[in-house]
C-alpha positions in Angstrom: 85.2 -52.7 37.7 83.2 -51.1 41.1 85.0 -47.2 40.4 83.2 -47.2 37.4 80.1 -48.1 39.0 80.3 -46.3 41.2 81.7 -43.3 38.7 78.4 -42.9 36.9 76.0 -43.3 39.9 77.7 -40.4 40.7 76.3 -38.9 37.1 73.4 -40.0 36.4 72.5 -39.0 40.6 74.6 -35.3 39.4 72.9 -35.4 36.2 68.8 -35.5 38.4 69.9 -33.8 40.8 70.6 -30.8 38.6 67.4 -31.4 36.5 65.1 -30.8 39.5 67.0 -28.4 41.0 66.3 -26.7 37.6 62.8 -27.3 38.0 62.5 -25.9 41.4 64.4 -22.4 40.5 62.0 -22.4 37.4 58.8 -22.7 39.0 60.1 -20.5 42.3 60.1 -17.2 39.6 57.7 -18.5 37.2 55.7 -18.0 41.1 57.6 -14.9 42.1 56.4 -13.0 38.2 53.4 -14.3 38.9 52.7 -13.1 41.7 54.9 -9.7 41.0 51.9 -9.4 37.6 48.9 -6.4 37.5 45.6 -8.1 37.7 44.0 -7.9 34.1 41.7 -5.7 33.4 39.6 -6.4 30.6 38.0 -3.1 28.4 34.1 -2.8 28.5 31.6 0.3 27.5 29.1 0.2 30.4 25.6 1.7 31.3 24.2 3.2 34.2 19.9 1.8 34.7 17.5 4.7 35.0 14.1 3.4 35.3 11.6 4.8 31.7 8.3 4.7 30.9 7.6 1.6 28.7 4.7 1.1 26.4 4.4 -2.7 25.8 2.9 -4.0 22.4 1.3 -7.1 21.0 3.1 -7.4 17.3 0.9 -9.4 14.3 1.1 -9.2 10.3 -1.8 -9.2 8.3 -3.1 -8.2 5.2 -5.4 -5.0 3.9 -8.9 -5.9 3.1 -11.3 -3.3 1.3 -14.7 -3.3 4.0 -16.6 -3.0 0.6 -14.5 -4.2 -2.8 -16.3 -6.7 -6.1 -15.3 -7.5 -9.0 -18.2 -6.5 -11.4 -19.2 -8.8 -13.3 -22.6 -10.1 -15.9 -25.1 -12.4 -14.3 -26.2 -12.9 -18.3 -23.9 -13.2 -21.5 -24.1 -10.9 -24.4 -23.1 -7.9 -26.4 -21.5 -4.7 -25.6 -23.5 -2.1 -26.6 -22.9 0.8 -23.6 -19.8 1.5 -21.0 -20.6 4.2 -18.8 -17.6 4.2 -16.7 -13.7 4.5 -17.6 -10.5 3.0 -15.4 -10.0 4.7 -12.2 -13.2 7.2 -11.8 -16.0 7.3 -9.2 -19.0 5.9 -9.2 -21.9 6.7 -7.0 -24.3 3.8 -5.8 -27.2 3.3 -8.5 -25.1 4.2 -11.9 -25.0 2.1 -14.6 -21.8 0.8 -15.5 -22.4 -1.5 -19.0 -25.3 -1.9 -20.8 -25.9 -5.1 -22.7 -28.0 -5.6 -25.9 -31.4 -5.7 -25.2 -33.0 -5.2 -27.9 -35.0 -8.7 -28.4 -36.0 -8.7 -24.5 -37.4 -5.1 -25.2 -38.7 -6.0 -28.2 -41.0 -8.9 -26.6 -41.8 -6.7 -23.2 -43.6 -3.8 -26.4 -45.6 -6.8 -27.3 -46.6 -7.8 -24.1 -47.7 -4.4 -22.8 -49.4 -4.0 -25.7 -51.7 -6.8 -24.9 -52.1 -5.8 -21.5 -54.7 -3.3 -21.8 -57.2 -5.2 -23.6 -56.2 -8.6 -21.2 -57.2 -6.9 -18.3 -60.8 -4.6 -20.2 -61.4 -8.6 -20.5 -61.0 -9.8 -17.0 -63.3 -6.6 -16.0 -65.4 -7.5 -17.6 -66.0 -10.5 -17.0 -66.2 -9.5 -13.1 -68.7 -7.7 -14.6 -70.5 -10.3 -15.6 -70.0 -12.7 -13.0 -71.9 -10.0 -10.3 -74.5 -10.2 -13.3 -74.8 -14.5 -13.3 -73.4 -13.8 -17.0 -70.8 -15.8 -17.0 -69.6 -18.8 -14.7 -67.0 -19.0 -11.6 -64.3 -20.6 -14.7 -64.8 -18.4 -16.8 -64.0 -15.9 -14.2 -60.5 -17.9 -13.1 -59.3 -17.8 -16.8 -59.7 -14.8 -17.4 -58.0 -13.6 -14.1 -55.1 -16.2 -15.0 -54.6 -15.4 -18.7 -54.2 -12.0 -17.0 -51.6 -12.8 -14.8 -49.8 -14.9 -17.2 -49.2 -11.8 -19.1 -48.0 -9.5 -16.0 -45.9 -12.6 -14.9 -44.2 -12.6 -18.7 -44.2 -8.4 -18.7 -42.4 -8.7 -14.9 -40.0 -11.4 -16.3 -39.2 -9.9 -19.6 -38.5 -5.9 -16.9 -35.7 -8.1 -14.9 -34.3 -9.6 -17.3 -33.7 -6.0 -19.4 -32.3 -5.0 -15.8 -29.8 -7.7 -15.4 -28.3 -6.6 -18.9 -27.7 -3.6 -17.6 -24.9 -3.7 -14.6 -24.8 -0.9 -11.8 -22.4 0.4 -9.3 -23.9 -1.8 -5.9 -21.8 1.1 -3.7 -20.1 4.2 -3.9 -16.6 3.4 -4.6 -13.6 3.7 -7.8 -13.2 1.4 -10.8 -10.3 -0.2 -11.6 -8.9 -1.0 -14.9 -11.8 -1.7 -17.3 -11.2 -4.8 -18.8 -14.5 -4.5 -21.3 -14.8 -2.8 -24.7 -17.7 -1.5 -27.4 -19.4 -4.6 -29.3 -17.9 -7.5 -27.4 -19.1 -10.3 -26.4 -19.2 -10.8 -22.8 -19.8 -14.6 -21.0 -21.9 -15.1 -18.2 -19.4 -14.1 -15.0 -17.3 -12.2 -16.7 -14.7 -9.9 -14.9 -15.5 -5.9 -16.5 -13.5 -4.0 -13.6 -12.8 -3.9 -10.1 -14.7 -1.7 -7.7 -13.6 -1.1 -4.0 -14.7 1.5 -1.2 -11.2 3.0 -0.8 -12.9 5.4 2.2 -11.9 2.7 4.7 -10.8 -0.6 5.2 -10.1 -3.6 7.4 -7.6 -6.3 9.1 -7.4 -9.4 10.4 -4.7 -11.0 12.3 -3.9 -12.8 14.8 -2.6 -13.4 18.7 -2.3 -15.8 20.6 -4.7 -16.7 23.4 -2.3 -16.0 26.2 -2.8 -12.3 24.9 -6.1 -12.3 24.6 -6.4 -10.4 27.9 -5.0 -7.4 26.8 -7.2 -7.0 23.9 -11.3 -5.7 23.2 -13.2 -3.8 21.4 -12.7 0.0 20.4 -9.1 -0.2 21.3 -6.2 1.5 18.9 -3.3 0.4 17.1 -0.7 1.4 15.1 -0.2 0.2 11.3 2.6 0.1 9.2 3.0 -0.1 5.0 6.2 -1.2 3.1 5.0 1.9 0.4 5.3 4.7 3.8 7.6 2.6 5.7 7.2 6.0 8.8 3.8 7.2 8.4 2.4 5.1 10.7 -1.5 4.8 10.1 -4.0 4.9 13.7 -7.6 1.7 13.7 -8.8 0.7 16.3 -10.2 -3.3 16.5 -13.6 -3.7 15.7 -14.6 -7.7 16.1 -12.6 -10.3 18.1 -12.9 -14.1 17.2 -15.5 -15.8 20.0 -13.5 -18.8 19.3 -9.4 -20.1 19.0 -8.0 -22.4 17.0 -7.3 -25.4 18.7 -5.5 -26.2 16.7 -3.3 -23.1 16.8 -3.7 -21.4 19.9 -4.8 -18.2 18.3 -7.1 -16.0 18.1 -8.6 -14.3 14.9 -9.1 -10.1 15.8 -10.7 -7.5 12.5 -9.2 -4.2 12.7 -10.8 -0.8 10.8 -8.6 1.1 9.1 -9.9 4.6 8.0 -8.5 6.0 4.2 -8.9 9.7 3.9 -6.5 10.6 2.3 -6.1 7.2 -0.1 -2.5 5.9 0.4 -3.8 2.2 1.6 -5.4 -0.1 -0.9 -5.9 -3.8 -0.6 -3.6 -7.1 -0.8 -0.9 -4.4 1.1 1.6 -6.6 3.9 1.0 -5.2 7.4 2.3 -4.9 10.0 0.6 -3.6 12.9 1.3 -2.5 16.5 -1.3 -3.0 19.4 -0.9 -0.3 21.8 -1.5 -1.3 26.1 -1.2 1.4 28.8 2.1 2.6 29.4 4.1 1.5 32.6 5.7 3.6 34.2 9.3 3.4 36.2 10.6 0.8 34.6 14.3 -0.9 33.8 14.9 -1.3 30.3 18.0 -2.5 29.3 20.1 -2.8 25.8 19.2 -6.6 24.8 23.1 -7.0 23.6 24.0 -6.7 27.5 22.5 -9.6 27.9 23.3 -12.9 28.2 20.5 -15.0 26.5 20.6 -19.3 27.4 18.3 -22.1 27.8 19.5 -21.8 31.8 18.2 -18.9 31.9 18.9 -14.5 30.7 22.2 -12.8 33.0 23.5 -9.3 33.0 26.9 -8.4 34.1 26.3 -5.2 36.4 29.9 -3.3 37.8 30.5 -3.1 40.7 33.4 -1.1 42.9 35.9 -3.3 45.2 39.1 -2.8 48.0 41.6 -4.2 46.5 44.9 -5.7 48.0 46.3 -3.0 48.1 43.9 -0.8 49.0 42.9 0.5 44.9 39.3 0.8 44.5 39.1 -1.2 41.0 35.6 -2.2 39.6 34.7 -6.2 39.1 31.4 -7.4 37.5 29.7 -9.5 38.5 27.1 -12.4 37.0 23.6 -11.6 37.6 20.9 -13.8 36.8 18.1 -11.4 36.0 14.3 -11.9 34.7 13.3 -10.4 31.4 9.0 -9.6 30.8 9.6 -8.7 27.7 11.6 -7.7 24.7 10.7 -5.8 21.6 13.1 -3.4 18.9 16.7 -3.1 21.1 15.5 -3.0 24.5 14.8 -5.6 27.5 12.4 -4.7 29.5 14.2 -6.9 33.0 11.3 -7.0 36.4 13.6 -9.0 38.3 17.1 -8.4 38.9 18.1 -4.8 38.3 18.4 -1.7 40.9 18.5 1.6 39.7 21.8 3.4 39.5 23.6 0.3 38.3 26.3 0.4 36.1 25.4 -2.8 32.9 28.6 -4.5 31.0 26.8 -3.2 27.6 29.6 -4.6 25.5 32.8 -7.0 25.7 31.2 -8.8 27.9 32.4 -12.4 26.0 36.0 -12.1 27.8 34.1 -11.4 31.0 34.1 -14.5 34.0 32.1 -14.2 37.0 34.9 -11.7 39.3 37.2 -10.4 36.7 38.2 -6.9 36.4 37.1 -4.4 33.8 38.1 -1.0 32.4 35.2 1.5 30.7 36.3 2.2 27.1 34.5 5.1 25.2 32.5 2.9 21.6 30.2 3.4 19.4 30.6 0.4 17.3 27.1 -0.7 18.6 25.4 2.6 18.8 22.9 2.4 15.5 24.6 3.5 12.3 22.3 6.6 9.6 22.0 4.8 6.9 23.0 0.6 6.4 26.5 0.9 4.6 26.2 0.0 1.0 27.9 -3.9 -0.2 
């Protein structure tokens, strides 16, 4: 019994000893393998930093508005007798556009004007008789009242006839005509659109923090979807004196010349308010910066000496301060120096101190045309 127990104990010790010995041997061999294994190097693309000029801008959006633009309408109802314009026609201030039926008013005007000589003669006669004491002051006042009443009727009829003649209030181009000969127009009917398209204006808003960067007369560029590659130049003409207390923005108005006639009111436009150019600025591709809640970092590549004496490239994470971002670049004001090399792609697989290998890649280049789906 004792021999059997001793045999089993020796067997157990042998088994456990074999397992422990195998594990120790395995760990030793793995340590030797990793010790002799070369340090991995991550392929990345690099860019060398060089100071460049930077023109900051204030981006905004708005809708183009006419300097002068109205919907031509009639003040009084009536039947259209004459139309003096065509759709799209250029007109001058004072040109007659539409005449409504005014036959009754013109007849009443002729009747009143026919009575004016006799009433005026009666007034002159009364003044002479009153001067000789032949009539009383009351008779003279009545004659003057009759004359003034008649003159008032004439003026009223002339104004009524004039209201039925619709004229262009300013120079401009007519829109599509909505009235036709013989049509009965109610008061306020929309006859056509009249706009002065020689100049336009645009309203937009900027944050109150940028109020010190703008001034009346400052130049800006306007872009519209109809001509995406053509900038239209304008200038700031007015700045709202009050900041909106609810949103903290300031309303600004700009004037846009339109000599070539390409712009139209109602167009959606993007604006770039040009600011003074800054020289010797550090511009970094935005895809090279890691934007996080805790700050912005960039991987800077430095040369270091390896244990075997070989010179290797190592990526070091560095905190930077970004002032502005525009399109594909960001302006860094703190954390980088000219001549340093930064990682522009492949940084997802990096950690602080990782070895890197520069490679060429066009994956981040902007294509000449958008690929079709």
